[in-house]
N, C-alpha and C positions, 0 to 999 in steps of 0.2 A: 398519648405518645407519639413523637414524633417521626410521618412516614417515609420512609425509603422507595421508589420503583426499581423493578430492575430489569429490565429487559432482557430477553433469551434464556440460555442454561450454560450455554460455554463458557465463557469468563464470569468469574466474582463466584471463589471456591468457599465453601462452606466454611472455612476458616476464617476468610475473610469477614464472612458472615458472620459470623460469633463478634468479630472484633467492631462492625458498626452494630452489634447488638450491646455489647459492652458501652459502646458510648451514648446508647442513650437512645438508640432508634430500633425502630420495627417493618423487614424488611419485606415487603412483596413483590412476587416477580410475576410477570409476563412470559410465560414461557414460550412467547412465538418470535421466530427469525426474521420475521419481517413483516410488524405489526400496522395493520392498518389505519390509519390517522383516523377513522371513529374509535379504533380500541383502544388508542394511545391518548384519544382526549378522552375519555373515559376514566383511564386505568389514571394519569396523571393526574388529577383532583386530588387535593388532600397529601399529595405529595411535598415535603421540604425540600427532596430531594431525587435524583433521577439519572440513572446509569444508566446507558445505551452502548448496550449490550449488543445491540442486533443487527438488522442493515436499512434499518427504517428510518423516515424523513420527519425529521421535528421541521413542521410548517406553523404559519403563523396561527393559525386555528388551532390548533394542541397546545402554543404558547398562552394565546386568550383564556383555553380551558381552567390555566394553572391556575388555578387559584391562590396559592400560597407557593409558593413553588420558592427558592432558592441557590440552587443551584443543580448545572446540568453537567453531568465527567460522558466525556467520550471516550471508549477500551479504545485508542487507535490516535493513530495520528492526521490523520484528514477528516479533520472537524467537521472544515465546513462545508465538504459535500454532503455531510449527515445531516449537519443541522443547517439548513439554507435560512431558516430565521432566524440569522444568532444576532445581524443587524437590532433585529424589533427583540430579541431575548435581549441584548445589550439595555437598551433604553427603556427595559422592563427592568432592569435592578440584577437581571438574574446571570449569574456568575456562570463561566464557562471553562470546563478544566477539561484535559487530555492526556493519556499517556506517548504523548513522544519520542517519534526510536528505538521501544522498547520494543520492539519487534524486527529487528536491522539485519540483525546475522541471522538469522531467521531465515530472514526473505533472501537473502543475498545467498544462502548455503540454497536455497531453492533453486535460485537463478544459473550457480556454477554445476548445482546436476543438472538441470536443462539444459544446460549449455556441452557437458561431456556426453550424456545421454545422445544427443542430436549430431555432436561435432564426432564422437566417436563411431557413428549410425549403429549404436546398443540394441536400439528395438529392430532392424532390423536384418541381425547379426546371430540376435538370442533365438532361441527355438521356433519360438512360432515366427519368426520371421524368414525371407526368402532368400538371403544371402547365405552361402557358411563361410565366405573369406575376401576379406577388403582392406590395405592398405588405408588406412587413416590420418589425420593432420592432427599433433598433439597442440596443446596450448603455448608450445615454447617455439615452432611453424610457423603463427599465425602472427596477421597483424591485428590486435585486439582494440580494440574503440571501445570507451564508456561514454554514454547521456548525461551529463548531470556529476557533479562530487558535489555531495548529498554525504548522510550517516549508510547507506546502503552502499551507494555509487564508491566510498572511500572502502568499506568493505571487498566489494567488489577487485580495487585493486590489491589490497594487502593478500586478500587469496593466490589472485593471478600470478600476480611476483613470487607468492610465494611458489608457486608451483612451476617456476621456471620461465614463464611469459620475455620474452625480450623487445616486444613491440609494444606499446601499451599508452596509446593516446584517447586525449580527453576533451570536452568541450561542456565549458559547463558560464552559462551567465555572467559569473566573477571567479576570474583566473584564481588559481590556488596555486602561489610560486610554490610555498614549506610543502604540501603535497606532492609538487615537482619534483622537489629535492630531495625528499625522504622517498619517494619509491621510482625513480628516472622515469615518471610518466611524462609524453610532451602534448603540451597544450596547442592543440589546433582548430580553424573554424569549425562550425559547425555543420559545415558544406563539405571540408575536407574529409572532415569525421565519416561520413557515411559514404565518401568516395574514398576510402582509402581501408576501413573492414574489412578484415575476413570475416570476423564474429564482435558482434557490435552489442555490449547491454545496453538496454535502457532505463533508466532508474529515474524518472523524474514525480513529481508533485503534479495535480492537475492545475499548479497557477496557469501555463504559459497558457493555455487554452484548446481549446479542440482543432484538430489535425495543425498541430505545433510541428509536426513531421509530416513534411508538406511532400505533394506529388513529385516532385525536384531528388527532396532528401531521396526518395528509396527509387523512384527510376536509377537513382546514380550507383547505386550499393551492384557492388563488384558481382560478375556474376558464381553461383554456388555461394553465398555472403549469406549468417548466418545473426540472425535479427533475435535479441532476446528482451522480453521486456517484463519487467515486473510490478506496470503502469497503465494507466486505464488505457485502454483499447481506443477511447475517445480522442487520443492525441496524437494518431494516425489521421494520416489520408487513406483512408480502408477497401477505397474502390483502385485506389494506385496498388494496396499492397495485397489484392485480392489478385490482380492482375498478375500479378508478379510471382505471385504465392501456382494459380492456376497454370503459368507455363513453365513452372519447375527451373527458377531462371535465380531465385534464391528462398530460400527457406525461412521457418519464424516458430519461437515461444511464447506461450501470455503465460502469467496464471493467472490472468484473469476471464471470461467466458466473454468471447467476442461472441452477441447476440445479436448477431447480420447473419440470417438463416445461409446464405451463398455457402459463409464459409465451412459451414458442416460437411459439405460435398467434396471436401479438397483430401487429397489424398495424406499421407504423413510426414505432408514436408509444412505440414503446420503443428504442433502440438498447442492447447490449451485447456484449461480446468473445465470440466463439461457444467458446471454449474456456478458455485464464487469462487474466489481466493484463496486458495491453497498452504500458499507461500506461507504464508508467519506462524503457520498453525502446527507449533512443537510444545512437550508440556513447560518448560521453561519458561515460553513467550507468555501461557497463559497464566501459569504462577505468580510472574513478573509486573504483568497489566494489572491482574487482580486485586494484588497488595498494593499498588500504585495507586489505583483509585480508587479504592477506598480511604485510603490517607489521603487521598485527594479529598473527595469531598466532605469529608471531616475536617481539612482545614478548611475548606470553602464555607461549608455551614457554621463554623465554629467563630473563626475570627478571620473573614472575610479573603481571605488570601491565600498563597501557594505556589511552588515554584512551576509549576505548571499551567494558572492562571493562564488562560490566549483571553480573554477580552478583559482586562484590569478597565475600560474608560466605563464600565459595566458601575463601578464604586460611583459616578459622576451621578446618578442616577436611584444606585440604594436608597430604599425610603429606610 
């Protein structure tokens, strides 16, 4: 029977495993969140399908070990970062699917929660904190900036406007007049966004590259500004960010572990997940992603196509 590899245990629920079995496939799990290249190279042999549910990276060596692989499906949006050999896989005639934007609401909820937690000083004012009373600012009296205007950013915009935010600005490489009209948001340059925001949400992909948020951007931020990011920390000039945080000039919260050791020594002017990302991790997101990825894999294996096919060029090389 045709076999399918599923890595990690978080995604792909048992009810959806049964759907794969009903479609004629045998599911083998590699219950490791970050499988090594060696382990994956061995596990991928004899598999026609592969659901990438962990944080492993699919390299050329793994693709070379995939003797009968027809399709890979990633359980998230940023599939290129987890399948660095995607061009190589495409030229081998392997289809690649993903689950784009299914976690957007969960991520935006998490980012909003971080911004409220920190802008209202809820950690310091809690039972274990060192403050007993403090007047803080609400969203309605802050200048709010949003870097990006994709799925997550649009949810941020709807949320903060729904909570009474009056001054909302955004920068995106493509201007969105429809968004401006619907939410009364103001388009500004990237430089102006960093200079004017009291509270700045960053919700962009890794596509712009490392240090897209430059040293100049970070040093231009207001004294006391709060930066909230659900994006990759490598998008930021981390040296500049560290210096401003260390001097208590700005505060920040990230949904990713900033792996540079110096950040671990900073006080609660910065908050970040101690291990991996947490923002996406809700029951509804896992249910949606599990169902979608299984449907996509079945479609790719049986028809060669799906609405979430990421590399249609693979068809040119399909045997």
